[in-house]
C-alpha positions in Angstrom: 106.8 12.2 243.6 105.8 8.6 244.9 102.0 8.0 245.1 100.8 4.7 247.4 97.6 2.6 247.3 95.8 2.9 250.8 92.2 2.2 250.8 90.1 1.7 253.9 87.3 -1.3 254.1 84.7 1.6 253.8 86.4 3.7 251.2 86.9 0.2 249.1 82.8 -0.6 249.4 82.1 2.6 248.2 84.0 2.6 245.5 82.8 -0.8 244.1 79.2 0.6 245.0 80.1 3.3 242.5 81.3 0.8 239.8 78.2 -1.6 240.5 76.1 -0.5 237.5 76.8 -2.8 234.7 78.4 -1.8 231.6 75.8 -3.1 228.5 78.1 -3.2 225.4 74.9 -4.3 223.4 72.7 -2.0 224.2 75.2 1.0 224.4 74.5 3.6 221.7 76.5 4.4 218.7 77.1 8.1 218.6 79.4 8.6 215.6 82.7 7.7 213.5 85.8 9.2 213.4 88.5 9.5 210.6 90.7 6.5 210.3 93.5 9.1 210.7 91.7 10.4 214.0 95.0 10.0 215.8 97.6 12.3 213.9 100.5 14.6 214.6 102.4 18.0 213.4 106.1 18.2 212.2 106.6 22.0 212.2 107.9 23.7 209.4 110.8 24.9 211.7 111.9 21.4 212.4 111.9 20.7 208.5 114.1 23.8 207.5 115.4 24.7 211.2 115.2 27.5 212.9 114.6 28.9 216.1 112.5 26.5 218.4 112.1 25.9 222.1 115.0 25.5 224.2 114.8 22.7 226.6 114.4 23.5 230.4 117.3 21.7 231.5 119.4 24.4 229.1 117.2 27.5 229.6 118.9 29.2 232.2 122.3 28.6 230.5 121.2 29.5 227.1 119.0 32.7 228.3 122.2 33.9 230.5 124.9 33.4 227.0 122.7 34.6 223.9 122.0 38.2 224.5 118.3 38.0 224.0 115.6 39.1 225.8 112.0 38.5 226.1 110.0 35.8 223.7 113.1 35.6 221.8 115.3 34.3 224.5 113.0 31.3 225.2 114.1 30.0 221.7 117.3 28.7 219.9 118.7 27.2 216.8 117.6 23.9 215.8 119.1 21.8 212.8 116.6 20.3 210.2 114.8 17.0 211.2 116.5 13.9 209.6 113.2 12.5 208.1 115.0 9.6 206.6 116.2 8.4 210.2 115.0 4.7 210.3 114.3 4.7 213.8 111.9 7.9 213.3 110.4 6.0 210.5 109.6 3.0 212.4 108.2 4.7 215.4 105.9 6.8 213.0 104.7 4.3 210.8 103.7 2.1 213.9 101.4 5.2 214.8 99.8 5.3 210.9 97.7 5.6 209.5 97.8 9.1 210.2 97.7 12.8 209.1 100.9 14.8 209.0 100.6 18.3 209.5 103.9 20.6 208.5 102.8 23.9 209.2 103.3 26.6 212.2 104.4 29.9 212.7 107.7 29.4 210.6 105.3 28.3 207.7 103.9 31.9 207.3 106.9 33.4 206.1 108.8 30.5 204.1 109.8 30.9 200.7 110.1 28.1 198.6 113.3 27.9 196.4 111.8 25.9 193.5 115.4 24.8 192.0 118.3 22.9 192.7 120.6 25.4 192.9 122.5 26.1 196.2 120.6 27.5 198.9 120.4 31.0 198.7 122.1 33.2 201.0 119.0 34.9 202.2 115.4 34.8 201.7 113.8 37.4 199.2 112.1 40.4 200.3 108.9 39.7 202.1 110.0 36.5 203.5 112.3 35.5 206.6 112.8 31.5 205.8 114.0 29.3 203.0 112.5 25.8 202.3 114.2 24.0 199.9 113.4 21.2 197.3 115.5 18.7 199.1 113.7 19.5 202.4 110.3 19.2 201.0 111.0 16.1 199.3 112.3 14.7 202.4 108.8 15.6 203.6 107.0 13.8 200.7 109.3 10.8 201.3 108.6 10.7 204.8 105.1 10.9 204.4 104.8 7.9 201.7 107.1 5.8 204.2 104.7 5.9 207.1 101.5 5.8 205.5 101.0 9.3 206.0 98.4 11.9 204.4 100.2 15.5 204.0 98.6 18.6 205.6 100.4 22.2 205.3 99.8 25.6 204.8 101.2 28.5 202.9 103.0 31.8 203.6 101.0 35.0 204.4 104.0 37.3 204.8 104.7 40.8 202.7 106.3 38.6 199.9 103.1 37.1 198.8 101.3 40.2 198.2 101.8 43.0 195.2 102.5 46.6 196.2 98.8 47.3 196.0 98.4 44.3 198.9 96.3 42.2 196.5 97.6 38.1 197.3 100.2 36.3 194.7 99.5 32.8 194.2 103.2 31.9 192.7 104.3 30.1 195.6 101.3 28.2 196.3 101.6 27.2 192.7 105.5 26.3 192.9 104.7 24.1 196.3 102.0 22.4 194.2 103.8 21.9 191.2 106.9 20.3 192.6 105.1 18.2 195.0 103.3 16.7 191.9 106.4 16.3 189.9 107.8 13.9 192.4 104.7 11.9 192.7 103.3 13.6 196.3 100.4 14.9 197.3 98.7 17.4 199.5 95.6 16.2 201.4 94.6 19.4 202.6 95.9 23.1 203.3 95.1 26.3 205.2 95.7 29.7 203.5 98.0 30.2 206.6 98.9 29.3 209.9 96.5 30.8 213.0 95.2 33.8 211.5 93.7 34.7 214.9 97.3 35.8 216.1 98.1 37.2 212.5 100.4 39.9 214.0 102.5 37.4 215.7 102.5 35.2 212.5 104.3 37.7 210.0 101.2 38.8 208.1 101.4 42.2 206.8 101.0 45.2 209.2 97.5 46.1 209.2 96.0 42.7 208.4 92.6 42.4 209.2 89.4 40.3 208.7 88.5 42.1 204.9 92.1 41.7 204.0 91.8 37.8 204.9 88.8 37.7 203.0 90.4 39.0 199.8 93.3 37.0 200.0 91.0 34.0 200.7 89.1 34.6 197.6 92.1 34.5 195.7 93.5 31.8 197.1 90.2 29.5 197.0 89.8 30.5 193.6 93.3 29.6 192.3 93.2 26.1 194.4 89.6 24.9 193.0 90.7 25.5 189.2 94.5 24.2 189.8 94.6 21.8 192.1 91.3 20.8 193.3 92.0 17.3 194.8 93.6 19.3 197.8 91.0 20.1 200.3 91.0 23.7 201.6 90.9 23.9 205.2 90.7 26.8 207.8 90.4 29.0 209.4 93.1 27.1 212.0 92.3 29.5 214.9 93.5 29.4 218.4 93.1 30.2 222.1 89.4 31.8 222.0 86.5 30.9 224.0 88.3 31.7 227.4 90.5 28.6 227.0 93.8 30.4 227.4 93.6 32.3 230.7 97.1 31.7 232.5 100.3 33.1 232.2 101.6 35.7 229.6 98.5 34.8 227.6 95.8 36.2 230.1 94.1 39.1 228.5 95.1 38.3 225.0 93.8 40.2 222.0 92.8 38.7 219.1 93.9 40.3 215.6 91.3 38.2 213.5 88.5 36.9 215.8 86.8 34.0 213.9 83.3 35.3 213.9 84.8 38.5 212.4 87.0 36.5 209.9 84.2 34.0 209.1 81.5 36.6 208.7 83.5 38.2 206.0 84.0 35.1 204.0 81.6 33.2 201.4 79.2 30.8 202.1 80.9 27.4 203.5 84.5 28.7 202.6 86.1 25.7 204.0 85.9 22.0 203.2 87.3 20.8 206.8 86.8 23.4 209.7 90.3 23.6 211.9 90.9 24.9 215.2 93.9 24.4 217.4 93.9 24.2 221.2 96.0 24.5 224.4 94.6 24.8 227.9 97.2 26.9 228.9 100.8 28.2 228.2 103.9 26.4 229.6 106.2 27.4 232.4 108.1 29.2 229.7 105.5 31.6 229.3 104.1 32.1 232.5 102.0 28.9 233.2 101.6 27.2 236.5 100.5 23.6 235.7 101.4 20.9 238.1 101.0 17.3 238.4 98.2 17.5 240.5 96.3 20.2 238.5 96.7 18.2 235.2 94.6 15.5 236.6 91.7 17.3 237.7 88.2 17.1 235.6 88.6 21.2 235.2 92.0 20.8 233.0 90.8 17.6 231.5 87.5 19.1 230.4 88.7 22.3 229.0 89.4 20.5 225.6 85.4 20.1 225.4 85.1 23.9 226.2 87.9 24.9 223.4 85.9 22.8 220.8 82.4 24.0 221.9 83.3 27.8 221.0 84.7 26.3 217.5 81.6 24.3 216.9 79.3 27.0 217.1 81.3 29.1 214.5 81.4 25.7 212.3 77.9 25.2 212.4 77.0 28.9 211.5 79.5 29.2 208.7 80.2 25.9 207.4 77.6 23.4 208.7 78.6 20.1 207.6 81.8 20.3 207.4 84.4 17.8 209.2 86.1 19.5 212.0 89.6 18.7 212.8 92.0 19.8 215.9 95.0 20.0 213.9 97.3 21.6 216.4 97.2 20.6 220.2 99.6 19.4 223.1 99.6 19.8 227.1 100.5 23.4 226.9 101.4 26.1 224.1 105.2 27.5 224.6 106.3 24.1 224.0 104.8 22.3 226.8 105.3 22.1 230.6 108.3 19.6 231.7 105.6 17.6 232.9 104.5 17.1 229.3 107.2 14.6 228.7 106.0 12.5 231.7 103.5 9.8 232.7 101.2 12.4 233.9 100.2 13.6 230.6 99.2 10.0 229.4 95.8 10.9 231.0 95.3 14.4 229.2 96.5 12.8 226.0 94.1 10.1 226.1 91.3 11.7 227.7 91.3 14.6 224.8 91.2 11.9 221.9 88.4 10.2 223.9 86.4 13.1 224.9 86.7 15.1 221.6 85.7 11.7 219.3 82.4 11.9 221.4 81.8 15.3 220.2 82.0 14.7 216.6 85.7 15.7 216.2 87.5 13.9 213.1 90.9 14.5 213.4 93.7 15.3 216.4 97.0 16.0 215.3 99.5 16.4 218.4 102.3 18.8 218.3 104.9 17.6 218.0 106.1 14.3 217.0 109.7 14.8 217.8 110.5 18.3 219.2 110.4 20.4 222.7 108.9 18.9 225.9 105.2 18.0 224.4 106.5 15.8 221.6 106.1 12.1 221.6 109.5 11.3 221.4 112.6 12.7 222.9 114.1 15.5 220.5 117.5 14.0 220.0 117.7 10.2 220.5 113.9 9.9 219.5 113.1 7.4 222.3 109.7 7.0 223.1 108.1 9.0 225.8 105.0 8.0 227.8 102.5 9.5 225.4 104.4 7.6 222.3 103.1 4.3 224.5 99.5 5.5 224.7 99.3 6.7 221.3 100.5 3.3 220.1 98.2 1.2 222.0 95.0 4.0 220.9 96.1 3.4 217.5 96.4 -0.4 217.6 93.1 -1.0 219.9 90.8 2.0 219.2 88.3 1.8 216.1 86.7 4.6 214.4 82.9 3.6 215.7 82.2 5.8 218.7 79.9 4.4 221.4 78.5 6.7 224.4 79.8 4.9 227.5 78.4 7.2 230.0 79.9 7.9 233.3 81.6 5.6 235.9 82.7 7.5 238.7 84.5 10.9 239.5 88.0 10.8 238.4 87.5 7.4 236.6 86.4 7.9 233.0 85.5 5.4 230.3 85.5 5.6 226.2 84.3 2.9 223.9 85.0 2.2 220.6 85.0 -0.8 218.0 88.1 -2.9 218.1 90.5 -1.6 215.3 89.6 -3.8 212.6 86.5 -5.6 214.2 83.3 -3.9 213.8 81.5 -6.4 216.3 84.3 -6.2 218.9 84.8 -3.4 221.7 87.5 -1.6 223.1 87.1 0.0 226.4 89.6 2.7 227.5 89.2 3.3 231.3 91.3 5.9 232.9 91.5 6.1 236.9 93.1 9.6 237.6 92.5 9.6 241.3 95.1 8.5 244.1 93.2 5.3 245.0 92.4 1.9 243.7 89.2 1.6 241.8 87.0 -1.4 241.1 85.3 -1.9 237.5 83.2 -4.8 236.3 84.1 -6.0 233.0 81.0 -7.1 230.7 82.8 -10.2 229.4 86.3 -12.0 228.5 88.7 -10.4 226.8 92.2 -8.9 227.0 93.5 -6.3 229.0 96.4 -3.7 228.4 97.3 -1.8 231.3 99.6 0.8 231.7 101.1 2.1 235.0 104.2 3.9 236.3 106.1 4.1 239.6 105.5 7.9 239.8 103.9 10.7 238.1 106.8 12.4 236.6 108.8 9.5 235.4 109.2 8.7 231.7 109.3 5.1 232.4 105.8 3.2 231.5 104.8 -0.4 232.5 102.7 -2.4 230.2 100.9 -5.3 232.3 103.8 -5.1 234.8 106.8 -5.2 232.4 108.4 -1.8 231.5 108.0 -0.7 227.7 111.4 -0.4 225.5 112.2 -0.7 221.7 113.7 -3.9 220.4 117.1 -3.3 219.4 116.8 0.4 219.9 115.2 1.1 216.9 111.9 -1.3 216.6 108.4 -1.1 218.2 107.6 -4.0 220.4 104.6 -6.2 220.2 102.2 -5.1 222.7 100.3 -8.2 224.1 97.5 -8.2 226.0 96.8 -10.6 229.2 93.3 -12.6 229.2 91.1 -11.3 231.6 87.5 -12.7 232.9 84.5 -10.6 233.1 83.5 -9.4 236.2 85.1 -7.4 238.9 88.8 -6.1 238.3 91.1 -4.0 240.1 92.1 -0.7 238.6 95.4 0.8 240.3 95.8 4.3 241.3 96.9 6.9 238.4 96.4 3.9 235.9 95.0 3.6 232.3 93.2 0.1 231.2 92.8 -0.8 227.8 90.1 -4.0 227.4 89.5 -5.5 223.9 86.3 -8.0 224.2 85.8 -9.5 221.0 82.1 -11.1 221.6 79.1 -8.9 223.0 
């Protein structure tokens, strides 16, 4: 899908006028700060232990034909555990650091931690469906240390976590904590379990409701606070509410534990960190209908703010003052669309980071690092996708201090942070989602980092006109900016511009 720049003189004049207002960095209001690990990511428990995960689109028809499965199960296939010791993977991940590394997901809800060094059990104990070994968890801990990460996770909630009378057992929580500490690891933050709003889809016991959740949480919270108080309790990790998921098979979805009902049963200020998940829709696997054109609209890009507003109301009512994390997000649920792996999703990725930073979110954890179409890296080769290069630029250039940049023009958005490591400098992130060239007036001399591509659905991107590639196949290249003067600057159609200005 090629696109060309074609501006008439009249349109060019109109666009210049739209940008005639000055960008005054000296008086631009400071509106907040974000965590130094604002940009973070998920490695799902399914990836760590191996299990059923999303079939790649190019294999979907063939796998469905021969699997003998039907319905939702036919969309997934067996994947092998990820090798967290692979040097290429670690090199690319470390370049994104510091970051929170979240190991959770649906498979974490019924996984049994085999806390010994004996051969892997043939099957999980009753009440669990999957097995996490010491070696696999040590791989997670070693990886987190190697990439300047902090570990975020969750615990099981399946029948095996409950006594015959339905009361919650803490033995698996204790076992994972004990082993983590024994290998000099740390769990920074943990939810009791993943996505309680969809509990029946996440292995919770039959009939699980908000009152049962509250009983379990009281036991869980009391244990953690006395046994491992250095681990923050986060939650609820809810997803999909607020009228966000309204396409495909998610339309009219019923939530097992609506957040307001769940929170109303809990003690005052139950979570040290308030967490939620966001997907703007579901992928084509599950009936979604996103297109390259639709995901560049303001309606699509602003949905992340709509999702946040719903959960902010709950945070403010039940856990006022707690930091809020979006600890699972991507282009679309159900593994992402094919377009999630291409250049067009760079706009959603960066707009989401920019918009949520302005609204006070402290960390955004992308799903996933290296699995399915929505991953930052290709599944098997771990080659960078366009979103990886966007993430790398954000991580190297955008600091933690957030400023209100106001608006530029319809389809051309700007976000301003301090330069990373330089409180006095500023980084401007300007995204042109339109089909036309735009003009921006830079407020001073600096360096530009311009991301472009030949087409929207390519996996190849250019930085200042040069295609981005790894060095020696496994190392991240130096991202070099080009010097620019202040004043009018052309911004190509469908392009992303970072500009660093040292002095304001």
